[in-house]
C-alpha positions as CSV (number, residue, x, y, z in Angstrom):
1,X,12.2,-30.7,-5.9
2,X,15.6,-29.8,-7.4
3,X,18.7,-31.7,-6.5
4,X,19.8,-29.0,-4.4
5,X,16.8,-29.6,-2.1
6,X,18.3,-32.7,0.0
7,X,16.3,-35.1,1.8
8,X,17.4,-34.4,5.3
9,X,16.1,-30.7,5.2
10,X,12.4,-29.8,5.5
11,X,11.1,-28.2,2.5
12,X,11.0,-24.8,4.1
13,X,14.6,-25.0,5.2
14,X,15.9,-26.6,1.9
15,X,14.1,-23.7,-0.3
16,X,15.4,-21.1,2.2
17,X,19.0,-22.4,2.0
18,X,18.6,-22.3,-1.9
19,X,17.2,-18.7,-2.0
20,X,19.9,-17.6,0.4
21,X,22.8,-19.2,-1.4
22,X,21.8,-17.6,-4.7
23,X,19.9,-14.6,-4.5
24,X,21.4,-11.3,-3.1
25,X,20.3,-10.8,0.5
26,X,18.5,-7.4,-0.1
27,X,15.5,-8.6,2.0
28,X,15.1,-10.3,5.4
29,X,11.8,-12.5,4.9
30,X,10.2,-14.3,7.7
31,X,10.9,-18.0,7.5
32,X,7.6,-19.3,5.6
33,X,8.1,-20.5,2.0
34,X,4.9,-19.7,0.1
35,X,3.6,-21.9,-2.8
36,X,0.0,-21.1,-3.5
37,X,-2.7,-18.7,-2.7
38,X,-6.4,-18.1,-3.0
39,X,-8.3,-14.9,-2.1
40,X,-7.0,-13.7,1.2
41,X,-5.0,-16.8,2.1
42,X,-1.7,-18.6,1.2
43,X,-0.1,-21.9,1.5
44,X,3.3,-22.9,2.1
45,X,5.2,-25.7,0.9
46,X,4.5,-28.0,3.8
47,X,0.7,-27.3,3.4
48,X,0.1,-24.8,6.2
49,X,-2.5,-22.0,5.5
50,X,-1.7,-18.4,6.5
51,X,-3.8,-15.1,6.3
52,X,-2.0,-12.7,4.2
53,X,-2.3,-9.4,5.8
54,X,0.4,-7.7,3.8
55,X,-1.3,-8.3,0.3
56,X,1.8,-7.5,-1.3
57,X,2.2,-4.1,0.1
58,X,-1.1,-3.5,-1.5
59,X,-0.5,-5.0,-4.8
60,X,-2.9,-7.9,-4.1
61,X,-6.0,-5.6,-3.0
62,X,-8.1,-8.1,-5.1
63,X,-6.4,-11.0,-3.4
64,X,-4.6,-14.0,-4.7
65,X,-6.0,-15.2,-8.0
66,X,-8.9,-13.4,-8.5
67,X,-11.2,-15.2,-11.2
68,X,-12.0,-12.1,-12.9
69,X,-8.4,-10.8,-13.5
70,X,-7.1,-14.7,-14.0
71,X,-9.6,-14.9,-17.0
72,X,-8.8,-11.7,-18.6
73,X,-4.9,-12.5,-18.3
74,X,-5.3,-16.0,-19.8
75,X,-7.3,-14.6,-22.7
76,X,-4.6,-12.2,-23.4
77,X,-1.7,-14.6,-22.7
78,X,-3.0,-16.6,-25.6
79,X,-3.1,-14.0,-27.9
80,X,-0.2,-11.3,-27.7
81,X,2.1,-10.4,-24.7
82,X,4.3,-7.9,-26.0
83,X,4.9,-5.7,-29.2
84,X,7.1,-2.8,-27.9
85,X,5.9,0.8,-28.2
86,X,7.4,0.9,-31.7
87,X,3.9,-0.5,-32.8
88,X,0.3,0.1,-31.3
89,X,-1.4,-2.7,-29.7
90,X,-5.2,-3.2,-29.3
91,X,-5.2,-3.4,-25.6
92,X,-3.4,-0.1,-24.7
93,X,-5.8,2.3,-26.0
94,X,-9.0,0.8,-24.1
95,X,-6.6,0.7,-21.0
96,X,-5.5,4.4,-21.4
97,X,-9.2,5.2,-21.8
98,X,-10.4,3.5,-18.6
99,X,-7.5,4.8,-16.6
100,X,-8.2,8.2,-17.6
101,X,-11.8,7.7,-16.5
102,X,-10.9,6.5,-13.4
103,X,-8.5,9.4,-12.7
104,X,-10.6,12.0,-14.1
105,X,-7.3,12.8,-16.3
106,X,-7.0,13.5,-19.8
107,X,-3.7,11.4,-20.6
108,X,-1.7,8.7,-19.1
109,X,1.5,7.1,-19.6
110,X,2.3,3.4,-18.8
111,X,5.3,2.0,-17.0
112,X,5.9,-1.2,-15.2
113,X,7.3,-0.6,-11.7
114,X,6.2,1.9,-9.1
115,X,9.7,3.1,-9.0
116,X,9.6,3.7,-12.9
117,X,6.2,5.4,-12.5
118,X,7.9,8.0,-9.9
119,X,11.0,8.5,-12.2
120,X,8.4,9.2,-14.9
121,X,6.8,11.7,-12.8
122,X,10.0,13.4,-11.8
123,X,11.0,13.8,-15.4
124,X,7.6,15.1,-16.2
125,X,7.6,17.6,-13.8
126,X,10.9,18.9,-14.6
127,X,10.2,19.1,-18.3
128,X,6.9,20.8,-17.5
129,X,8.7,23.3,-15.4
130,X,11.3,24.3,-18.4
131,X,8.8,24.4,-21.3
132,X,5.6,25.7,-19.5
133,X,6.4,27.4,-16.2
134,X,9.8,28.8,-17.8
135,X,12.2,27.6,-15.1
136,X,16.2,28.4,-16.2
137,X,17.4,25.2,-17.6
138,X,19.0,23.2,-14.8
139,X,17.4,24.9,-11.9
140,X,14.4,23.0,-11.4
141,X,13.6,21.7,-7.8
142,X,11.1,19.5,-6.1
143,X,9.8,19.3,-2.7
144,X,9.5,15.9,-1.0
145,X,8.6,14.7,2.3
146,X,10.7,13.6,5.5
147,X,9.7,9.8,6.0
148,X,9.0,9.4,2.5
149,X,9.0,5.9,0.5
150,X,8.9,6.5,-3.5
151,X,11.5,3.5,-4.7
152,X,14.8,2.3,-4.6
153,X,16.5,4.0,-7.8
154,X,19.4,6.2,-7.3
155,X,17.4,9.4,-8.3
156,X,14.8,8.3,-5.8
157,X,16.8,7.5,-2.7
158,X,18.5,10.6,-3.2
159,X,15.7,12.5,-1.3
160,X,14.9,9.3,1.0
161,X,15.5,10.1,4.7
162,X,16.0,6.5,5.8
163,X,19.7,5.6,6.0
164,X,19.2,2.0,5.0
165,X,17.8,3.3,1.7
166,X,21.0,5.9,1.2
167,X,24.1,4.5,2.9
168,X,27.0,4.1,0.4
169,X,24.8,4.8,-2.9
170,X,26.4,8.4,-3.0
171,X,26.9,10.5,-5.2
172,X,23.1,11.6,-5.1
173,X,20.7,13.4,-7.7
174,X,20.4,16.8,-6.8
175,X,17.2,19.0,-7.3
176,X,15.3,17.8,-4.3
177,X,14.2,19.7,-0.9
178,X,12.9,17.7,1.9
179,X,10.7,19.3,4.4
180,X,8.5,17.4,7.5
181,X,5.3,15.5,6.6
182,X,2.2,17.5,7.6
183,X,3.8,20.7,7.9
184,X,2.5,23.3,5.8
185,X,4.6,26.3,6.9
186,X,7.8,24.3,6.4
187,X,6.5,23.6,2.9
188,X,5.8,26.8,1.9
189,X,9.1,28.1,3.2
190,X,10.9,25.6,0.9
191,X,9.4,26.9,-2.1
192,X,10.9,29.3,-4.4
193,X,10.5,30.5,-7.9
194,X,12.2,27.3,-9.5
195,X,10.1,24.8,-7.7
196,X,8.0,22.6,-10.0
197,X,6.3,20.0,-8.2
198,X,5.5,18.8,-4.6
199,X,5.9,14.9,-4.4
200,X,4.0,13.2,-1.6
201,X,2.0,10.2,-0.4
202,X,-1.3,10.9,1.0
203,X,-0.7,8.4,3.4
204,X,2.8,7.1,4.2
205,X,2.7,3.6,3.7
206,X,6.4,2.4,4.2
207,X,6.9,4.9,7.1
208,X,4.0,2.7,9.0
209,X,0.8,4.1,7.7
210,X,1.0,7.8,8.8
211,X,-2.0,9.7,8.0
212,X,-1.4,13.6,7.6
213,X,-3.6,16.0,9.6
214,X,-6.9,17.0,8.3
215,X,-6.6,19.6,5.8
216,X,-3.0,19.0,5.0
217,X,-3.7,17.8,1.5
218,X,-6.2,20.7,0.7
219,X,-3.5,23.1,2.0
220,X,-0.8,21.3,-0.3
221,X,-3.3,21.9,-3.1
222,X,-3.6,25.7,-2.4
223,X,0.2,26.2,-2.2
224,X,0.8,24.5,-5.5
225,X,-1.9,26.6,-7.1
226,X,-0.6,29.8,-5.6
227,X,3.0,29.1,-6.6
228,X,2.6,27.4,-9.8
229,X,3.6,24.0,-9.0
230,X,2.5,20.5,-9.9
231,X,0.9,18.4,-7.1
232,X,2.0,14.8,-7.5
233,X,0.4,12.3,-5.3
234,X,2.1,8.9,-5.3
235,X,-0.8,6.6,-4.9
236,X,0.9,3.5,-5.4
237,X,0.1,1.8,-2.1
238,X,-2.8,4.1,-1.0
239,X,-4.6,4.3,-4.1
240,X,-7.1,1.8,-5.9
241,X,-9.4,1.2,-3.0
242,X,-7.2,0.6,-0.2
243,X,-8.4,3.4,2.0
244,X,-12.1,3.0,1.2
245,X,-12.0,5.5,-1.6
246,X,-10.4,5.0,-5.0
247,X,-7.8,7.5,-4.1
248,X,-6.5,8.6,-0.6
249,X,-6.6,12.2,-1.8
250,X,-10.4,11.7,-2.2
251,X,-10.6,11.8,1.5
252,X,-10.2,15.5,1.4
253,X,-11.9,16.0,-2.1
254,X,-8.4,17.0,-3.4
255,X,-7.5,16.4,-7.1
256,X,-3.6,16.1,-7.8
257,X,-2.0,17.4,-11.0
258,X,-0.5,14.0,-11.5
259,X,-1.3,10.5,-10.1
260,X,1.4,7.9,-9.5
261,X,-0.2,4.4,-9.8
262,X,1.2,0.9,-9.6
263,X,0.8,-2.2,-7.5
264,X,-2.8,-3.1,-7.4
265,X,-3.0,-1.8,-11.1
266,X,-1.5,-5.0,-12.0
267,X,-4.0,-7.0,-9.9
268,X,-1.5,-9.1,-8.3
269,X,-0.7,-10.8,-11.7
270,X,1.8,-8.6,-13.3
271,X,3.9,-5.4,-12.8
272,X,1.8,-2.3,-14.3
273,X,2.5,1.3,-13.4
274,X,1.4,4.8,-14.9
275,X,1.3,8.3,-14.2
276,X,-2.0,10.3,-15.1
277,X,-2.2,13.9,-15.8
278,X,-4.0,16.4,-18.1
279,X,-2.5,17.4,-21.5
280,X,-1.0,20.6,-20.3
281,X,1.2,18.4,-18.0
282,X,1.8,15.0,-19.9
283,X,1.8,16.8,-23.4
284,X,5.4,17.9,-22.6
285,X,6.5,14.3,-23.6
286,X,7.2,13.8,-27.1
287,X,8.4,11.0,-29.3
288,X,11.9,9.8,-28.2
289,X,11.8,11.9,-24.8
290,X,10.8,9.1,-22.5
291,X,10.1,5.2,-22.8
292,X,9.7,1.9,-22.1
293,X,10.0,-1.7,-23.9
294,X,7.5,-3.3,-21.7
295,X,5.4,-0.2,-20.7
296,X,2.0,-0.6,-22.0
297,X,2.7,-3.9,-23.4
298,X,-0.7,-5.8,-24.3
299,X,-0.8,-8.1,-21.4
300,X,-0.3,-5.4,-18.8
301,X,-2.8,-3.3,-20.4
302,X,-5.5,-6.0,-20.6
303,X,-5.2,-6.5,-16.8
304,X,-5.0,-2.8,-16.2
305,X,-8.2,-2.3,-17.9
306,X,-9.8,-5.0,-16.0
307,X,-8.9,-3.6,-12.9
308,X,-10.0,-0.3,-14.0
309,X,-13.4,-1.6,-14.7
310,X,-13.6,-3.5,-11.1
311,X,-12.8,-0.2,-9.6
312,X,-15.5,1.6,-11.5
313,X,-18.1,-0.4,-9.8
314,X,-17.2,0.7,-6.1
315,X,-17.4,-2.7,-4.4
316,X,-13.9,-2.8,-3.4
317,X,-14.0,0.8,-2.0
318,X,-17.2,0.0,0.1
319,X,-15.4,-3.4,1.1
320,X,-12.5,-1.5,2.4
321,X,-14.4,1.1,4.2
322,X,-16.8,-1.2,6.1
323,X,-14.1,-3.8,6.7
324,X,-11.7,-1.1,7.9
325,X,-13.5,0.2,10.4
326,X,-14.2,-3.4,11.6
327,X,-10.2,-4.0,11.7
328,X,-9.7,-0.6,13.4
329,X,-12.3,-1.2,16.1
330,X,-11.0,-4.4,17.0
331,X,-7.3,-3.4,17.1
332,X,-8.5,-0.1,19.2
333,X,-9.6,-2.5,22.1
334,X,-6.0,-3.3,22.6
335,X,-4.3,-0.1,22.9
336,X,-2.8,0.5,26.3
337,X,-2.6,-3.4,26.7
338,X,0.2,-4.4,24.3
339,X,-0.5,-1.5,21.8
340,X,0.5,2.3,22.1
341,X,-1.3,3.4,19.1
342,X,-3.5,2.2,16.0
343,X,-3.6,4.2,12.9
344,X,-6.3,3.3,10.0
345,X,-7.5,4.5,7.1
346,X,-9.9,2.0,5.1
347,X,-8.5,-1.5,5.4
348,X,-4.9,-0.4,6.1
349,X,-3.4,0.2,9.5
350,X,-0.3,0.9,11.2
351,X,0.0,-0.5,14.7
352,X,2.7,0.5,17.1
353,X,3.8,-2.2,19.6
354,X,4.5,-1.2,23.2
355,X,8.5,-1.1,23.3
356,X,8.2,-2.7,26.8
357,X,6.7,-5.9,25.1
358,X,8.4,-6.4,21.8
359,X,9.6,-5.2,18.6
360,X,7.6,-5.1,15.4
361,X,9.7,-7.8,14.0
362,X,9.2,-10.2,16.9
363,X,5.4,-9.4,16.8
364,X,5.4,-10.4,13.0
365,X,7.1,-13.6,13.9
366,X,4.9,-14.3,16.6
367,X,1.9,-13.8,14.4
368,X,3.5,-16.2,11.6
369,X,3.2,-18.7,14.4
370,X,-0.6,-18.2,14.6
371,X,-0.9,-18.3,10.7
372,X,-1.0,-14.5,10.3
373,X,1.5,-12.7,7.7
374,X,2.1,-9.1,8.4
375,X,5.2,-7.0,8.0
376,X,6.9,-4.5,10.5
377,X,7.5,-1.1,9.3
378,X,10.2,1.0,11.5
379,X,11.1,-0.3,14.8
380,X,8.0,-0.6,16.5
381,X,5.1,-0.4,14.1
382,X,3.6,-3.4,12.4
383,X,1.6,-2.9,9.0
384,X,-1.4,-4.4,7.9
385,X,-3.2,-4.4,4.6
386,X,-5.3,-7.7,4.0
387,X,-6.9,-8.0,0.5
388,X,-9.9,-6.3,0.0
389,X,-11.8,-9.6,-0.6
390,X,-11.1,-10.6,3.2
391,X,-14.1,-11.4,5.3
392,X,-14.9,-10.3,8.8
393,X,-14.3,-13.8,9.9
394,X,-10.9,-13.5,8.3
395,X,-10.2,-10.3,10.3
396,X,-11.5,-11.9,13.5
397,X,-8.3,-14.3,13.0
398,X,-6.0,-11.3,12.5
399,X,-7.6,-9.4,15.8
400,X,-7.3,-12.7,17.9
401,X,-3.7,-13.3,16.7
402,X,-2.9,-9.9,17.8
403,X,-4.7,-10.4,21.1
404,X,-2.8,-13.4,21.6
405,X,0.5,-12.1,20.8
406,X,0.4,-8.9,22.8
407,X,-1.3,-10.3,25.7
408,X,2.1,-11.0,27.6
């Protein structure tokens, strides 16, 4: 305990005061201070245990401290952590091979955060448009979706429709067109000869686990083929087994031209992200045209390779599908009795709270009091994404807590 944490305060209050005093206020956390975690459960500084039903926005698909990932990270931590890409290292090649096998693509480009991977995909799409499609220099445009969330950088918020993400950050980056999510007619109307890509989340996570109409992803694939555009799927939250398939696009048997991956790719241990595409797309990147000091570092690559190996076995996809059905059934029983709607795909759900009952925020605060950690999305929606190592008994804790906090 540091000198700043006074004897008069509880550990929780002291840590919150210290954080709020020195860290910028770009988040509004629930009043809990976590200090350890194992599997689907975490413990706070006062010894209270909570079921983690956010899982780091799906970064913790494999739970807290998965033994297999910890072992691989510890082994690499003792050997070599960083070289920069000025040199080869003995972990990046195997990681690249394994991620290409997982995605079915020929090449990958490693980065660190999800936003960096999205920025990379945008740069690749524009460069491909100029060098391959033949778009006049400076005229490339990309179509994105209303309600999207792809990150927080200046370029990415330029096509956000969330005022919190955009207010007072102008001037914005041009070259983007935004259309309603799930509307194929609007998408085609926005396309012209200079459109190089369509960028979308197969399921909009930040928007409240919004699932597009059946056939929408297949329709996007068809339009991209018709108009010679890249289909770019941001699977940072939806990918890597969260929805019961390796990728959310798999639910419609759709293969995008480029996958954007992150979050769970680092196993909850380390920031790891990447884009994956075939050589006719990623081949436009040449030495000096894009890079990252930490992207592809040995520690990240070792962890990422182990994640790929775990996903190749199919266990986590199967767990997400089975447990997701169990969770969806339990929540559906409350629709009309505190809940307006439940949207679920695998072990990922958006729960709309009856406005006459409470706000999404107040529900998460009530769940906290019952030992469950969750996060509101926009207004009335609560997002649920338990680690895929959770059990049915763990989900009973969540379902029972939800029933209790919505009963009034």
